[in-house]
N, C-alpha and C positions, 0 to 999 in steps of 0.2 A: 370573446371578440378581441382581435388584435388591437393593441394599444399604440401601434406605430402608424396607424392610418386614421384619417378623419372619421368620426362618427357623428351622426346628427343628434344634437341634444334632445330633439323632439322624441327620438326613440330611446335614448339611453337615460334621460332624466324625467320626461314629462308625460308622454302619451301612454295609454293603457295597452296591454297586450292584445286586447280584443280589437282595438282600432288598428294596431300595427298589423295584425293578421289579415285584416280586410285588404290591406294594400301590400301584402307580402307576395313574393314570387310564387309560393305554393298556391295561394288563392288565385292569383292572376292566371297562371298557366293551367291550373286544373279547370278554371272557368273557360279558357280557350278550348280545352278538350271537351267540356260539356257542350259547348256551342258546336263543335264539329260533330258530336254525337247527335245533337238536335237537328243539324242540317242533314246528316245522313239518314236519320230516321224519317224525317219529313220527305226527303227525296225518294226513299224506298216506298213510303205510303202513297206517293203520288205517281208511282209507276216507273221510276228510273231503275237502272240495273244495280241496285244496292241490296244486299241480302241481310237477313236477320243475323246470320252468323257474323258478318262484318260489323254490324252495330253492336252485337254482344261483345265481340273482341275489343272494340274501342271502349265500351263501358267498363270492361275489366281492368282498364289501365288509365283511369282518370287521374290518379294521384301519384303514381310511381314515376316521377319525373327525374331523369338523369341530367343534372345541370352541366356536368362535365361534357357529356355528349352534345348537348345543345350548344354549349360555348364553342366546341370544336366546329360544329356545323356553321355557326354564325361567323366565326373567323374565316371560314372558307367561302361561305355564300354571301356574306355581308348583308344578311336579311334575317331579322329576328323571327318573323313568322315562318318563313320556309325552314329555318333551322329547327323550329319546334315541330313542323310538319314531319320532317325526316326523323326527328327524335321519337315522336309518337309512332311513326311508321315502322321503326325498328322493333317496337313492342307489338305492333299490330300488322304483321306482314300480309295477312289476308285482306285487311281493310286499307292498306296503303294506297292502292290504286284509286280509291274514291274519297280519301280524306281531303277536305277543302274543295270539293267538286263544285265548280262554278263560282266560287267565292273569291273575293279580294281580301287583302290584309285587314282592311277595316272591318270586315265581317267579324273577326275575332277581337281585334283591338278596340274598336269603338263600342261594340256591344258589351264587351267586358267592362269598359270604363263606366258605362251607364249602370250596369249591374252592381259594380262596386260602390259607385256613388249612392245608389239607393240603399244598399246594405249599411253603408256608413251613416246615411241620414237616419235610418232606423235606430242605430245606436245613439246618435246625437239626440234623437227624440226622447229616448228613455232617460238619458242623463239630464235633459232639460226638465223633465217631469220630476225627477228626484230633487233637483234644486228648488223647483217651485214648491214641492212638498215641505222642504225645510223652511223656506221663507213663510209659508202659510202658517206653520206652527208658531213661528216667531212673531208674525203679525198679530195672531190671535192672542198670544200671551201678553203682548205689550200694546194692545189696541187702545187702551185708555191712559197710558203713561205720558203725561205732557212733556214736550221737549221744545226747544227753540226751533222754529222754522227759520230758514235762511233764504233770502233772495240776495243775489250778488255776494253771497257769503257774509251778509250783514244780518243781524238779528231782525226777524220779521215776526208776524203773528205766530202764536203757538200752533204746533201740530202735535201728533203723538208718534212715539217710536214705531208703533205698529202701522200707523197710516203711511209713514215714510216707506216702510217695507212693501206696501201695496204698489207703490210707484215702481219699485224694482220688479215686482211680480208682473205688473201689467205689461211691461216691455217684454218680459220673457214669454208671456202668453201670445203677444204679437209674433214673436220669433217662432213659437210652437206652431202657430197657424201657417206661417211661411214654410216651415219644415214639412208639415203635413201636406201642404199644397204641392211642394216639390216631389214628395214621395208619390203622390197620387197622379201626377201629370207627367212624370218622366216616361219617355218612350224609347224603345230600342231603335237602333239604326235599321235593323232587319237585314234582309239579303238584297242589297241594292246594286251590287256590282261595281265596276271600276269607275264609272262616272254617274252612278245613280240611275241608270236607265234599265237595269235588270236584263240587259241584252244577253248576257251569258246564260241566264236561267230561261229566257224565252227560247234560246237556241236548244237548250237541253230538253225543254218540254215541247219542242217542235211547234212553236207558235201559239201555244195554249196560254192565253193571258190569265185565265182564271186559276190555273195551276201555279203561276208565278205569285199571284196574290195569296193563294191558299198556303203556299210554302212559308210566306212571312207570318201568316196567322198561326201556323203550327209551331214555328220556332218561337214566336213570342209567348204562346201558351206554355210551351215546355219550360221556358225560362222564367215563367211567373209574371208575364206582362200582358196587359190588355191589348196593346197595339204597338206597332212600329211607327216611326215618323212617316207622314204621308208622302213627302218628297225630300230628296237630298241630292247632293253631289256624291262624291266618294265617301264623305264623312257626314256625321250628323252636324248640324249647325253648332259652331263653337259658342253661340249664345247660350246654349244649354249649360256649358261649363260656367259661363258668367252668371247665369241665374242661380246656380247652386252655390257658387262662392259668394254671391251677394247675400244669399240667405245666411251663410256662415259668417259673413261680415256683420250682419245684423245682430247675431248672437254675440259676437265679439264686442260690438258697440254697447250692448246692454250690460254685459259683464264688466266692461271697463267703467261704465257709469257707476255701477254698484261699487266696484272696488275703489274708485276715486272717492266716492262718498265715505266709504269705510276708512280710507286713509285720513280724510279730514276729521272724521269723528274720533279716530285714534289720536290725532293731534290734540283734540279737545278733551281727551281722556273720558269720553262719554260711552263709546261702544268700541270694542276691540275684537279683532280676529282671535281664534284660539292661539294660545301660547303654551307650549309644552313645558313640563317641569325642568328638563335639562336643556331647553332651547337657548342658544346664545344670540342675543340681539345685535351685538357689535363686538368685533375682535378687540376694539380699543376701549369701549365704554360699557362696562359691565351692567349698568343700570338700564340700558336701552331695551325697548320692546318694539322694534321696527315692524311695521305691517308688511312683512316680506311676501306673504302669500298674495295679498291684494296687489302688491307691486308687481308680482309675477303675472297676475291676471292682466294688468294694464300693459305690461311689456309684450306678452304673447298676443293680446288683442290688437296692439298696434301693428304687429306683423301680419295678422290675418286681414285687417282692414286695407293695408297696403297691398297684400297679395291678391286681393280681389281685382286689382287693376290688371293683372296678368292676362286672364281670359278676356277681359274687355278689349285690351289692345290686340290680342290674338284674333278675336272675332272680327275686329274691324279691318284687319290686314290680310284676311284670307283671299286668295285669288280664284275666281271662277269655281270649278268643281273641286279643287283641292290644291294646297301646297303643303310642304312638310315642315314649314317653320313653326308649326304649332306643337310638334311632337315633343321635342326636348323640353319646351317650356311647360307643357301640361303634365309631363312626367314628374316635374317638381312641384308646380303650383297647386295642383288639385290634391294629391295626397298630403302634402305638407300643411295645407289649410285645414284639412280634416284632423290631422294629428294635433295641430295647435288648438283647434276648438275643443277637441277631446280633452286635452290637458287643461284648458281653461275651465271646462265644466267639472272636471275632477276636483280642481282647486276650489271652485265656486261652491260645490256641494260640501266640501270639507269645512270651508269658512262659514257658510250659512247654517250648517248643522251644529256649530259650536260658538256662535257669537256670544260675547261677554258684555253685559250691559251694566254700567256703573250708575245706578239710579241716584245716588246722593250727589254725584258730580252734575248729573243732568238737572236735578232739582236746584242746586246752587246756581247754575247758569240761568235757569228760568227765573229764579227770584231776583237775580241781579238786573234783569231786563224788564220784569213784570211791571214795575211802577210806570214805566213809559207806556206800556201797552194798556194799562188800566186808565190812562189819563182821559180817554174819550168818555168812558163810563163815569168817571169822577166828574167830568165837566157836565154831563147830562144830569147827574144828581144835584149838582150845584144850581143848575138852571131851574130844576124843580123847586128848589128852596128860594127862588126869586131872583137868581143871578141873570146877568146879561150874557148870552151865549158868545157873542163876538168878543166882549171884553175878557171873558173867562178863557177863551181860546188863546188870546194874545198873552194873557198872564201865564198860562200853562207853558206856552212856547218859551217864554223868558225863563221860567223856573226850571224847565227841562234842560235848557242850555247850561244853567248854573249847576244842576245835578250832574250833567254830563262832564262838566269841567271838574267837578269833585272826584269823579271816577278817573277820567283820563289824565288830568293835569296834576292831581294831588295823590292819586293812587288810593283813594278812600272809597267807601261804599256808596251806593246809590241812595241819596237822601231826599229824593223828590217828594216822598210822602211826608217827611218832616217839614219840608219847605211849604207844601200846600196846607198842612195842618196849621202852620204858623201864620198863614195869610188870611186876614179877615174877609177878603173878597169871596172866599169859598164858603165860609161859615160851617165847616165840617170838622169834627173831632178826629183825632188820630185813629180811634177805634172804628169810626165810620169809614174812614179811608182804608184801613187795613182789611176790612171786609171785602174790598174789591180785589185783594191780592190772593185769590184762590185760583190756582192755575186751571182747574177743570172748567172754570167759567169762560175760558178763552180758546177752547179747542174745537168749538163748533160741533160738527157732526162726525168728527174723526172716528170715535168708536163704532158708531152706526155705519159709517162708510166702510170700515174694515169688515164688519159683519156682513153687510150686503155684498161686498165684493167677493168675500170668501164663499158665501152661500151661492151666489148667482153665477160666478165665473170660474172660481178656482176649484171648488169641490167637484163639479161635474167633470172637469178635466182629470182630476186625480182619480175619480171613480172609473172613468173610461180607460184609464191607463194603469189600472191596479197591478197589472203584471210587471210593469217597470218598477214599481215600488217594492216588489217582492225580491228584486234582484240585489245581489250584494254590490255595494258601491265600491268604486275603485280606490284602493289605498294609494296615497301619494308616495312616490319613490323618494323624493327629497323635500 
């Protein structure tokens, strides 16, 4: 590629070759030709003057696209579809008279867009499953490892490292359901004509309405779809683009939440993303281990979330049966959203498959906060020994503030247990109090919740998508 012109970093740095191919010129224009073949074949089968020889000639030239010829035609005609009609026609002289018969530009343009979006969603689905698989293994491994839970990023009750991973997975399962819904419900535009009335086809079929409907059924079946949209103007509703990009935005939201959590855990030195042997964290500070992959996820996710507004605005501003102010925008917004989500999932899989857990640091942080969390259990034991619950509650509140000051103002360790042991109101020895400092007593049903979640929700998804797990994962470019 020339280095004196702009190139999209989504292509050069982030997105996979597979996703880039789906939105490549080769894929786009060969799909146009497949649609022209499907149209001609259906018209032939429904009695129009199209021959098998013409259909065969077209099928023989689905992929040999001369882009220089097409560019020359477009410069002359100022119309991309007609440029490719003529380019195709040069290769298919016998079929040239019937290529694009009865159709308008959106027959190839819009139908191709739907086909490409569905193929891209299938690739996204596979990559989602791969990420979920990595997180499932991680959650199972660390299902019982106590860690500080955080609300407002302040220490709260304990959870486990594995339980936290189920929160990430649960959002991805929601995204997967959305992806599957989009895949199953996307419909072709079909053969609707210039304003969606099918008038051109009704003319070709001499007023036979059933043949007009059968034409759409045949084209949809050949392109692998169950149906075409029931009604339209010249284009399919741009709400379809918005629905697809909203699904992609949901994935970006989930990934960014995960990556943000990882960045915070990296700051705490509890869990880190993979860091390669020769990786440099900072050009100035050799000791740095910046969470650059998670930062990249957040950065790309922000782009996708914002990009989802493009088809929303486009959909809301379309006039009557069609305007062309959608075209330039959707050429950018739809492919770039898919390339960005593809990149996000590539990085997510890489990070989730190589997470580094620092158990001793996690334990240290737990033990620093555990005396505060144990205070309620300690209070209840003291009540059992004859103490007054209300008086004990107030006394623990005062001692907790003193212990907090010991930590925050003096930089010392949490001495709440020593303070309680020295207070005759509680009547408990230090040994009795220390028995309350077992982290596993404060994780509730975390291990069981992880097991239940994996068994009931995750494993069935992984088993149903075993083919995705057999595919080689995308290596990161940078």
